GUGUTOR-204399 format. One record per residue (C-alpha): x, y, z negated; residue number from 1. Coordinates in nm, 4 decimals. Layout:
<sites>
> X  Y  Z  NUM $
...
</sites>
This chain:
<sites>
> 3.7987  14.7451  6.9495  1 $
> 3.7788  14.6224  7.3153  2 $
> 4.0536  14.3896  7.4465  3 $
> 4.1907  14.4242  7.7829  4 $
> 4.0946  14.1150  7.9718  5 $
> 4.4409  13.9109  8.0995  6 $
> 4.5121  13.9127  8.4052  7 $
> 4.4230  13.7182  8.6955  8 $
> 4.6783  13.5653  8.9276  9 $
> 4.5183  13.5009  9.2596  10 $
> 4.5608  13.1997  9.4626  11 $
> 4.7002  13.3743  9.7713  12 $
> 5.0124  13.5086  9.4955  13 $
> 5.0736  13.2090  9.3708  14 $
> 5.1088  13.0062  9.7197  15 $
> 5.2980  13.3245  9.8406  16 $
> 5.5916  13.2649  9.5336  17 $
> 5.5751  12.8666  9.5905  18 $
> 5.6369  12.9532  9.9305  19 $
> 5.9442  13.2214  9.8363  20 $
> 6.0614  12.9291  9.5837  21 $
> 6.0835  12.6968  9.8676  22 $
> 6.2349  12.9450  10.1167  23 $
> 6.5210  13.0360  9.8933  24 $
> 6.5516  12.6280  9.7707  25 $
> 6.5952  12.5178  10.1143  26 $
> 6.7996  12.8342  10.2491  27 $
> 7.0576  12.7208  9.9473  28 $
> 7.0432  12.3476  9.9763  29 $
> 6.9637  12.2908  10.3659  30 $
> 7.3486  12.2483  10.4631  31 $
> 7.4280  12.0424  10.1858  32 $
> 7.1376  11.7993  10.2329  33 $
> 7.2200  11.8032  10.6006  34 $
> 7.5747  11.7214  10.5367  35 $
> 7.5298  11.4379  10.3153  36 $
> 7.2726  11.2927  10.6009  37 $
> 7.4989  11.3096  10.8646  38 $
> 7.7831  11.1457  10.6602  39 $
> 7.5653  10.8665  10.5913  40 $
> 7.4844  10.8344  10.9574  41 $
> 7.7982  10.8748  11.0663  42 $
> 7.8948  10.5892  10.8263  43 $
> 7.6617  10.3534  10.9974  44 $
> 7.9315  10.3423  11.2909  45 $
> 8.1994  10.3105  11.0803  46 $
> 8.0800  9.9858  10.9556  47 $
> 7.9979  9.8509  11.2818  48 $
> 8.3229  9.9354  11.3874  49 $
> 8.4806  9.7598  11.0662  50 $
> 8.2683  9.4678  11.1391  51 $
> 8.3700  9.4632  11.4840  52 $
> 8.7614  9.4486  11.3777  53 $
> 8.6854  9.1586  11.1940  54 $
> 8.5537  8.9166  11.4454  55 $
> 8.2270  8.8903  11.2472  56 $
> 7.8849  8.8915  11.4487  57 $
> 7.7364  9.2300  11.5093  58 $
> 7.4347  9.2928  11.2646  59 $
> 7.2373  9.5892  11.3235  60 $
> 7.1019  9.5873  11.0020  61 $
> 7.3892  9.5481  10.8079  62 $
> 7.4280  9.9543  10.7284  63 $
> 7.1181  9.9020  10.5963  64 $
> 7.1562  9.5816  10.3351  65 $
> 7.4771  9.8132  10.2224  66 $
> 7.2839  10.1198  10.1677  67 $
> 7.0240  9.9173  9.9873  68 $
> 7.2988  9.7316  9.7629  69 $
> 7.4415  10.0674  9.7183  70 $
> 7.1241  10.1890  9.5478  71 $
> 7.0916  9.9183  9.3482  72 $
> 7.3956  9.8947  9.2231  73 $
> 7.3851  10.2491  9.1193  74 $
> 6.9782  10.2605  9.0055  75 $
> 6.8879  9.9062  9.0254  76 $
> 6.8289  9.8974  8.6392  77 $
> 6.8975  10.0350  8.2950  78 $
> 7.3039  9.9445  8.2827  79 $
> 7.3405  10.0394  8.6275  80 $
> 7.2045  10.4177  8.5758  81 $
> 7.4061  10.4173  8.2358  82 $
> 7.7209  10.3169  8.4811  83 $
> 7.6240  10.5778  8.7072  84 $
> 7.6206  10.8413  8.4357  85 $
> 7.9433  10.7152  8.3104  86 $
> 8.0932  10.7510  8.6527  87 $
> 7.9339  11.1232  8.7168  88 $
> 8.0479  11.2385  8.3478  89 $
> 8.4115  11.3154  8.4395  90 $
> 8.2982  11.4582  8.7761  91 $
> 8.0796  11.7108  8.5920  92 $
> 8.3610  11.8235  8.4066  93 $
> 8.6110  11.8308  8.6900  94 $
> 8.3346  12.0020  8.9450  95 $
> 8.3065  12.2414  8.6509  96 $
> 8.6370  12.3209  8.6867  97 $
> 8.6767  12.3590  9.0204  98 $
> 8.3460  12.5860  9.0717  99 $
> 8.4607  12.8115  8.7845  100 $
> 8.7901  12.9316  8.9366  101 $
> 8.5827  12.9665  9.2737  102 $
> 8.3496  13.2059  9.0822  103 $
> 8.6961  13.3912  9.0390  104 $
> 8.8225  13.3356  9.3958  105 $
> 9.0677  13.1231  9.3065  106 $
> 9.0784  12.7626  9.4098  107 $
> 9.1788  12.5235  9.1647  108 $
> 9.3835  12.2457  9.3438  109 $
> 9.5622  12.1517  8.9997  110 $
> 9.2395  11.9836  8.8787  111 $
> 9.4028  11.6363  8.9439  112 $
> 9.7085  11.7300  8.7429  113 $
> 9.5272  11.9186  8.4732  114 $
> 9.2855  11.5695  8.4495  115 $
> 9.6540  11.3702  8.4007  116 $
> 9.7529  11.6023  8.1349  117 $
> 9.4614  11.6138  7.9457  118 $
> 9.3949  11.1986  7.9500  119 $
> 9.7875  11.2259  7.8225  120 $
> 9.7333  11.4528  7.5413  121 $
> 9.4549  11.2759  7.4177  122 $
> 9.6249  10.9526  7.4277  123 $
> 9.9315  11.0799  7.2559  124 $
> 9.7029  11.2064  6.9393  125 $
> 9.4509  10.9102  6.9838  126 $
> 9.7314  10.6719  6.9539  127 $
> 9.8828  10.8676  6.6717  128 $
> 9.5675  10.8797  6.4622  129 $
> 9.4108  10.5172  6.5955  130 $
> 9.3964  10.4249  6.2170  131 $
> 9.2309  10.7219  6.0847  132 $
> 8.8970  10.7720  6.0391  133 $
> 8.6662  10.8406  6.3742  134 $
> 8.5433  11.1979  6.2279  135 $
> 8.9459  11.2854  6.2049  136 $
> 9.0832  11.0965  6.5227  137 $
> 8.8256  11.1702  6.7720  138 $
> 8.7940  11.5221  6.7789  139 $
> 9.1564  11.5802  6.7224  140 $
> 9.2399  11.3507  7.0414  141 $
> 8.9495  11.5382  7.2725  142 $
> 9.0538  11.8714  7.1159  143 $
> 9.4525  11.7704  7.2215  144 $
> 9.3352  11.7039  7.5860  145 $
> 9.1476  11.9653  7.6451  146 $
> 9.4514  12.1978  7.4990  147 $
> 9.6942  12.0150  7.7593  148 $
> 9.4460  12.0730  8.0549  149 $
> 9.4160  12.4311  7.9403  150 $
> 9.7998  12.4923  7.9121  151 $
> 9.8274  12.3219  8.2836  152 $
> 9.5966  12.5350  8.4048  153 $
> 9.7175  12.8679  8.2377  154 $
> 10.0597  12.8111  8.4114  155 $
> 9.9533  12.8704  8.7692  156 $
> 9.6744  13.1554  8.6558  157 $
> 10.0195  13.3213  8.5076  158 $
> 10.2237  13.2770  8.8055  159 $
> 9.9261  13.4586  9.0032  160 $
> 9.8896  13.7239  8.7489  161 $
> 10.2594  13.7995  8.6991  162 $
> 10.4225  13.7538  9.0409  163 $
> 10.1199  13.6784  9.3060  164 $
> 10.1921  13.3397  9.3907  165 $
> 9.9521  13.1412  9.5077  166 $
> 9.7501  12.9267  9.3251  167 $
> 9.7218  12.6939  9.5870  168 $
> 10.0658  12.6418  9.6064  169 $
> 10.1244  12.6222  9.2564  170 $
> 9.8618  12.3795  9.1722  171 $
> 9.9482  12.1606  9.4514  172 $
> 10.3410  12.1096  9.2747  173 $
> 10.1842  12.1282  8.9311  174 $
> 10.0017  11.8005  9.0289  175 $
> 10.3441  11.6251  9.0954  176 $
> 10.4789  11.7366  8.8108  177 $
> 10.1834  11.6096  8.5843  178 $
> 10.2405  11.2421  8.7476  179 $
> 10.6118  11.2662  8.6612  180 $
> 10.5066  11.3766  8.2804  181 $
> 10.2752  11.0925  8.2550  182 $
> 10.5481  10.8495  8.4196  183 $
> 10.8131  10.9672  8.1611  184 $
> 10.5944  10.9979  7.8646  185 $
> 10.4177  10.6259  7.9001  186 $
> 10.7462  10.4499  8.0447  187 $
> 10.9076  10.6381  7.6999  188 $
> 10.7657  10.7170  7.3449  189 $
> 10.4513  10.6398  7.4282  190 $
> 10.5492  10.3112  7.5953  191 $
> 10.3853  9.9656  7.4065  192 $
> 10.6790  9.7543  7.3121  193 $
> 10.5668  9.3666  7.3869  194 $
> 10.3874  9.5130  7.7177  195 $
> 10.5473  9.3892  8.0349  196 $
> 10.4510  9.7331  8.2307  197 $
> 10.4738  10.0779  8.1038  198 $
> 10.1452  10.1118  7.8694  199 $
> 10.0570  10.2528  7.5908  200 $
> 9.8618  10.1530  7.2610  201 $
> 9.5097  10.1498  7.2523  202 $
> 9.3452  10.4905  7.0788  203 $
> 9.1470  10.2808  6.8053  204 $
> 8.9218  10.4797  6.6225  205 $
> 8.9775  10.7872  6.8562  206 $
> 8.7432  10.6446  7.1041  207 $
> 8.3989  10.7982  7.1945  208 $
> 8.1574  10.6053  7.0638  209 $
> 7.9268  10.3983  7.2846  210 $
> 7.5551  10.5434  7.2817  211 $
> 7.3779  10.3130  7.5272  212 $
> 7.3908  10.0258  7.7324  213 $
> 7.7510  9.8900  7.8016  214 $
> 7.9602  10.2015  7.8509  215 $
> 7.7077  10.5014  7.8020  216 $
> 7.9775  10.6882  7.5686  217 $
> 7.9332  11.0011  7.3951  218 $
> 8.1530  11.1722  7.6993  219 $
> 7.8252  11.1849  7.9125  220 $
> 7.6407  11.4478  7.6354  221 $
> 7.9620  11.6395  7.6333  222 $
> 7.9394  11.6614  8.0395  223 $
> 7.5946  11.8186  8.0126  224 $
> 7.6531  12.0258  7.6988  225 $
> 7.9627  12.1780  7.9279  226 $
> 7.7170  12.2512  8.2131  227 $
> 7.5233  12.4475  8.0111  228 $
> 7.7912  12.6190  7.8469  229 $
> 7.9656  12.7322  8.1524  230 $
> 7.5938  12.8567  8.2822  231 $
> 7.5690  13.0669  7.9809  232 $
> 7.9624  13.2070  8.0076  233 $
> 7.8875  13.2945  8.4162  234 $
> 7.5334  13.4511  8.4026  235 $
> 7.4729  13.5046  8.0041  236 $
> 7.7710  13.7462  7.9007  237 $
> 7.9924  14.0188  7.9939  238 $
> 8.3077  13.7941  8.0414  239 $
> 8.1359  13.6005  8.2899  240 $
> 8.0174  13.9137  8.4814  241 $
> 8.4062  14.0219  8.5028  242 $
> 8.4526  13.6509  8.6186  243 $
> 8.2400  13.6789  8.8964  244 $
> 8.3132  14.0350  8.9843  245 $
> 8.6730  13.9671  8.9992  246 $
> 8.5896  13.7032  9.2236  247 $
> 8.3714  13.9068  9.4771  248 $
> 8.6338  14.2070  9.4808  249 $
> 8.9062  14.2526  9.2553  250 $
> 9.0023  14.6099  9.3763  251 $
> 8.6157  14.7152  9.2885  252 $
> 8.6644  14.5455  8.9338  253 $
> 9.0097  14.6912  8.8955  254 $
> 8.8408  15.0749  8.9516  255 $
> 8.5129  14.9476  8.7150  256 $
> 8.7742  14.9271  8.4395  257 $
> 8.8114  14.5414  8.4360  258 $
> 9.1526  14.3378  8.4167  259 $
> 9.1934  14.1188  8.6894  260 $
> 9.5316  14.0157  8.5727  261 $
> 9.3815  13.8666  8.2626  262 $
> 9.0841  13.7426  8.4013  263 $
> 9.2629  13.5045  8.6638  264 $
> 9.4903  13.3619  8.3585  265 $
> 9.1762  13.3439  8.1444  266 $
> 8.9531  13.1586  8.4159  267 $
> 9.2264  12.8953  8.5481  268 $
> 9.2878  12.8354  8.1693  269 $
> 8.9045  12.7437  8.1178  270 $
> 8.9407  12.5407  8.4198  271 $
> 9.2107  12.3768  8.3158  272 $
> 9.0414  12.3312  7.9836  273 $
> 8.7233  12.1980  8.1666  274 $
> 8.9830  11.9316  8.3864  275 $
> 9.1399  11.8388  8.0502  276 $
> 8.8073  11.7408  7.8942  277 $
> 8.7729  11.5464  8.1984  278 $
> 9.0733  11.3522  8.1613  279 $
> 9.0079  11.2973  7.7863  280 $
> 8.6303  11.1654  7.7952  281 $
> 8.7955  10.8972  8.0766  282 $
> 9.0632  10.8029  7.8449  283 $
> 8.8681  10.8067  7.5548  284 $
> 8.5532  10.6619  7.6840  285 $
> 8.6470  10.4041  7.9585  286 $
> 9.0344  10.3012  7.9545  287 $
> 9.1409  10.3744  7.6096  288 $
> 9.5359  10.3362  7.7098  289 $
> 9.7085  10.4291  7.9828  290 $
> 9.9277  10.3191  8.2173  291 $
> 10.2574  10.4794  8.4002  292 $
> 10.1288  10.5085  8.7003  293 $
> 9.7957  10.6423  8.6259  294 $
> 9.6028  10.5611  8.9668  295 $
> 9.2686  10.8091  8.9912  296 $
> 9.1168  11.0540  9.2230  297 $
> 8.8569  11.2374  8.9924  298 $
> 9.0750  11.5203  9.0188  299 $
> 9.0996  11.5572  9.3894  300 $
> 8.6781  11.4153  9.4199  301 $
> 8.6199  11.7224  9.1713  302 $
> 8.7191  11.9902  9.4607  303 $
> 8.4206  11.8108  9.6671  304 $
> 8.1985  11.7782  9.4075  305 $
> 8.2347  12.1817  9.3620  306 $
> 8.2228  12.2591  9.7279  307 $
> 7.9034  12.0556  9.7733  308 $
> 7.7479  12.2052  9.4353  309 $
> 7.8208  12.5631  9.6158  310 $
> 7.9798  12.6450  9.2903  311 $
> 7.6822  12.6253  9.0894  312 $
> 7.6744  12.4421  8.7876  313 $
> 7.3654  12.3257  8.7953  314 $
> 7.4497  12.2252  9.1936  315 $
> 7.7742  12.0620  8.9817  316 $
> 7.5035  11.7847  8.8046  317 $
> 7.3481  11.7053  9.1503  318 $
> 7.6719  11.6644  9.3066  319 $
> 7.8852  11.4691  9.0832  320 $
> 7.5518  11.2043  9.0543  321 $
> 7.5750  11.2034  9.4152  322 $
> 7.9318  11.0983  9.3835  323 $
> 7.9087  10.8847  9.0580  324 $
> 7.6581  10.6643  9.2177  325 $
> 7.8283  10.5908  9.4914  326 $
> 8.1013  10.5071  9.2757  327 $
> 7.8939  10.2766  9.0877  328 $
> 7.7293  10.1383  9.3356  329 $
> 7.9903  10.0411  9.6001  330 $
> 8.1111  9.7075  9.3839  331 $
> 7.7598  9.5518  9.4568  332 $
> 7.7217  9.7028  9.7994  333 $
> 8.0973  9.5267  9.8718  334 $
> 7.9942  9.1854  9.6609  335 $
> 7.6569  9.1626  9.8760  336 $
> 7.7152  9.2837  10.2143  337 $
> 8.1201  9.2469  10.2177  338 $
> 8.1310  9.5763  10.3329  339 $
> 8.4625  9.7547  10.1573  340 $
> 8.4052  9.9755  9.8836  341 $
> 8.6559  10.2400  10.0711  342 $
> 8.3110  10.3022  10.2577  343 $
> 8.2688  10.5650  9.9870  344 $
> 8.5839  10.7637  10.0251  345 $
> 8.5058  10.7667  10.3980  346 $
> 8.1656  10.9018  10.2980  347 $
> 8.2879  11.1905  10.0493  348 $
> 8.5477  11.2770  10.3331  349 $
> 8.2548  11.2912  10.6130  350 $
> 8.0711  11.5458  10.3481  351 $
> 8.3592  11.7725  10.3150  352 $
> 8.3953  11.7830  10.7096  353 $
> 8.0424  11.8479  10.7678  354 $
> 8.0323  12.1219  10.5396  355 $
> 8.3473  12.2801  10.6596  356 $
> 8.1616  12.2777  10.9921  357 $
> 7.8862  12.4554  10.8509  358 $
> 7.8097  12.6982  11.1239  359 $
> 7.8207  12.4580  11.4017  360 $
> 7.5218  12.2411  11.2286  361 $
> 7.3645  12.5787  11.1475  362 $
> 7.3566  12.6315  11.5331  363 $
> 7.2921  12.2937  11.6777  364 $
> 7.0160  12.2150  11.4301  365 $
> 6.8862  12.5598  11.4654  366 $
> 6.9141  12.6313  11.0574  367 $
> 6.7633  12.9517  11.0497  368 $
> 6.8045  13.1769  10.7539  369 $
> 7.0058  12.9117  10.5539  370 $
> 7.3317  12.9890  10.3677  371 $
> 7.6790  12.8273  10.5092  372 $
> 7.8121  12.5612  10.3202  373 $
> 8.1249  12.7247  10.1649  374 $
> 7.9920  13.0559  10.0825  375 $
> 8.0647  12.9929  9.7290  376 $
> 8.4223  13.0317  9.7956  377 $
> 8.4269  13.2853  10.0415  378 $
> 8.6665  13.5006  9.8104  379 $
> 8.9600  13.2370  9.8375  380 $
> 9.0655  13.3610  10.1645  381 $
> 9.0772  13.7285  10.0433  382 $
> 9.3155  13.6153  9.7365  383 $
> 9.6000  13.6091  10.0338  384 $
> 9.7848  13.8907  10.0873  385 $
> 9.7536  14.1960  9.9054  386 $
> 9.4974  14.0770  9.6971  387 $
> 9.7588  13.8460  9.5322  388 $
> 9.8850  14.1697  9.3464  389 $
> 9.5753  14.2740  9.1319  390 $
> 9.7327  14.5400  8.9038  391 $
</sites>
């Protein structure tokens, strides 16, 4: 019996496919990459302005020294790389939270509040079970944080589905309520009697184990597993297809037999669960206790991560690693060059500014065939008005 020869792929076909892949990649990544580059360039002038305001002599090489120190602080050694991953893990989970909501046409501004409630749930259960075996205390504390975040995300989802209340407004208000809830809980039932300021006890055996380096806790693994889970949900399941369809066109989804109300509640709850996991990861893996004024910007930074990633779960990883690297390298940059670590906030804000102004960037730089920087969230604007009263 004769065997048919294997098909031979010609060199032109391989080259053509490679060029097609490169064009598609450039179309997606061009605006974010250009925005990052322009933000770094703009920050050079911020560094010069800060230098002149202090009366120090102008040094033209200072921005290069600052960026070199920033890179060394993030990737200069094994411990630095682990620290970058630890800083990136909560941003990955928070970015997935915002990106998942974007896919359903929802703007989850409430990631900050969900983060705080997740941290509060984790510390409450962790302190209560701190003397129990790790196999009991850790899973229950982590689950409590995730469920607390999911409950905080359920509220704006239910309000939107039932009454049409816009999630941007309700989640912003819930952020302030979350701050008050955390302050009341830490100052009240969770306060350690001997502490000079409101402070919870250490979570003890509920803490995430350190797997590598100084602070490479197990939450890093959890973050990357969450990326795979969200990708599978969105692109390999019927429910994920329904979520994306509702985000693209709620009317079409309803006519196709889907239930937009239920999907809105489900998506916001899942988004809250991811943001709650982010808070629980930071609490159980890094701080291990909680103060009443629990200062953090992870929830708000997660919005920037999702926008930079264009709502792609894989893109969230790269965007979170970028932001995490800047956070990890900022202390060394400040020590070596005396450039304030707040420069990182300027870079992040400027990246968002250029993302929003993507139409101008594409026109000025003649970026043809590339997509806008906010295409993944264009459905948000259509959720105002008639679409909030989905049936």
